[in-house]
LOFI-669703 format. One line per 4 residues: number of its first residue (from 1); for each residue x, y, z of C-alpha. Coordinates in Angstrom, 3 decimals, always signed. Layout:
N
NUM	X:Y:Z | ...
//
This chain:
137
1	+5.917:-117.599:-24.672 | +3.012:-116.564:-24.772 | +1.837:-114.571:-28.760 | +1.531:-110.680:-29.126
5	-2.517:-111.081:-29.296 | -1.944:-112.279:-25.885 | +0.065:-109.988:-24.807 | -2.177:-107.610:-25.242
9	-4.799:-109.416:-23.800 | -2.386:-108.907:-20.355 | -2.112:-106.001:-21.385 | -5.249:-104.509:-21.955
13	-6.240:-105.893:-18.529 | -3.490:-104.151:-16.368 | -4.214:-101.072:-17.689 | -8.069:-101.654:-17.032
17	-7.501:-102.853:-13.542 | -5.186:-99.680:-13.001 | -9.105:-97.143:-13.608 | -10.715:-96.301:-10.922
21	-13.817:-97.061:-9.682 | -15.414:-100.240:-10.372 | -13.914:-104.373:-9.655 | -12.348:-105.824:-13.259
25	-13.676:-108.936:-13.919 | -11.543:-111.761:-15.317 | -11.234:-111.040:-19.291 | -14.577:-113.123:-21.225
29	-16.604:-113.840:-17.943 | -20.383:-113.286:-17.044 | -20.807:-109.566:-15.373 | -21.960:-110.402:-11.772
33	-25.779:-108.381:-11.086 | -25.701:-108.524:-7.021 | -25.129:-104.904:-6.170 | -23.118:-104.795:-4.142
37	-20.665:-106.493:-6.633 | -21.082:-103.330:-8.678 | -19.319:-101.122:-10.605 | -17.988:-104.203:-12.666
41	-15.958:-104.496:-16.214 | -15.068:-107.435:-18.527 | -14.261:-107.789:-21.825 | -13.708:-109.895:-24.924
45	-10.967:-109.498:-27.484 | -13.046:-111.704:-30.159 | -12.725:-110.828:-33.853 | -9.417:-110.420:-35.831
49	-8.928:-109.791:-39.040 | -5.209:-110.217:-41.427 | -3.374:-107.808:-44.444 | -0.548:-108.903:-45.565
53	+2.553:-106.641:-45.251 | +5.252:-106.460:-47.472 | +7.589:-109.362:-46.736 | +6.765:-111.940:-43.823
57	+4.214:-109.358:-42.398 | +0.662:-109.061:-41.208 | -1.128:-106.014:-40.217 | -4.162:-107.200:-37.930
61	-7.308:-106.146:-35.803 | -8.328:-106.707:-34.147 | -11.793:-106.072:-32.304 | -12.756:-105.687:-28.645
65	-15.440:-104.813:-26.185 | -15.479:-103.623:-22.749 | -18.779:-104.239:-20.844 | -19.515:-102.707:-18.162
69	-21.783:-102.163:-15.952 | -23.400:-99.904:-12.254 | -26.897:-100.372:-10.106 | -28.846:-98.316:-7.934
73	-30.461:-94.750:-9.080 | -28.108:-93.441:-11.071 | -26.461:-96.224:-12.790 | -26.663:-94.227:-16.090
77	-24.302:-92.017:-15.069 | -21.723:-94.138:-12.779 | -21.440:-95.942:-16.209 | -21.084:-92.886:-18.904
81	-18.463:-92.644:-16.104 | -17.137:-95.307:-16.726 | -17.081:-95.600:-20.526 | -15.104:-91.643:-19.657
85	-12.706:-93.214:-17.405 | -11.461:-96.370:-19.555 | -11.297:-93.860:-22.587 | -8.719:-90.987:-20.563
89	-7.120:-94.310:-19.134 | -6.254:-96.121:-22.756 | -6.063:-92.739:-24.138 | -2.230:-92.281:-21.613
93	-1.239:-95.394:-22.958 | -3.033:-95.498:-26.930 | -0.779:-98.275:-27.663 | -0.396:-100.361:-24.950
97	+3.636:-100.118:-24.096 | +4.749:-100.972:-27.495 | +2.543:-103.443:-28.291 | -0.326:-101.816:-30.669
101	+1.071:-100.056:-34.307 | -2.471:-98.205:-33.532 | -6.060:-97.986:-31.387 | -9.007:-96.796:-31.781
105	-13.123:-96.720:-30.433 | -15.998:-97.943:-32.996 | -18.633:-97.392:-30.641 | -19.838:-97.295:-27.593
109	-23.879:-98.292:-26.339 | -25.236:-98.396:-23.156 | -28.950:-99.623:-21.690 | -31.059:-100.040:-19.005
113	-31.534:-104.100:-17.681 | -34.842:-104.830:-18.563 | -35.049:-106.961:-15.916 | -33.542:-105.499:-13.384
117	-34.232:-101.392:-14.135 | -31.820:-100.505:-10.968 | -28.671:-102.037:-13.841 | -26.905:-99.835:-16.280
121	-24.750:-101.964:-18.863 | -22.694:-100.127:-21.603 | -20.179:-101.767:-24.358 | -17.258:-99.698:-25.592
125	-15.731:-101.742:-28.597 | -12.113:-100.756:-29.712 | -10.200:-102.191:-32.035 | -6.623:-102.480:-31.913
129	-3.991:-103.083:-34.971 | -0.786:-104.842:-34.540 | +1.191:-106.390:-36.297 | +3.188:-110.195:-36.089
133	+5.237:-112.909:-38.746 | +2.579:-114.849:-41.404 | +2.236:-117.108:-39.094 | +2.137:-116.003:-35.603
137	-0.488:-114.589:-33.315
//
């Protein structure tokens, strides 16, 4: 049986695969820089904080960074469009079924790659909140 955190990672992967317009790279993988493999997206489930609740429960706040890249003369516009598409997909299912108790966007950044000026990258940061018993992830 997988942990709730793993179930959330799997659900987020499925959500990203359902958003059209880019190739999905497995979580924690580097984004490709080759034009034929772009646009692409990957993500990392990072830090988690746990706050005790009443009884035997804990509220987790999981930080997730979704990274994406595009290339070509319209790369920055594509990155903005990808971010909006991801947020639209997430807005349609903000609790990933019933896995989360809350979710929110915590940041968005974008820029061009210095070494390859036709490559633009973006990062969308989310806080995903969920509950488990105090001895679970």
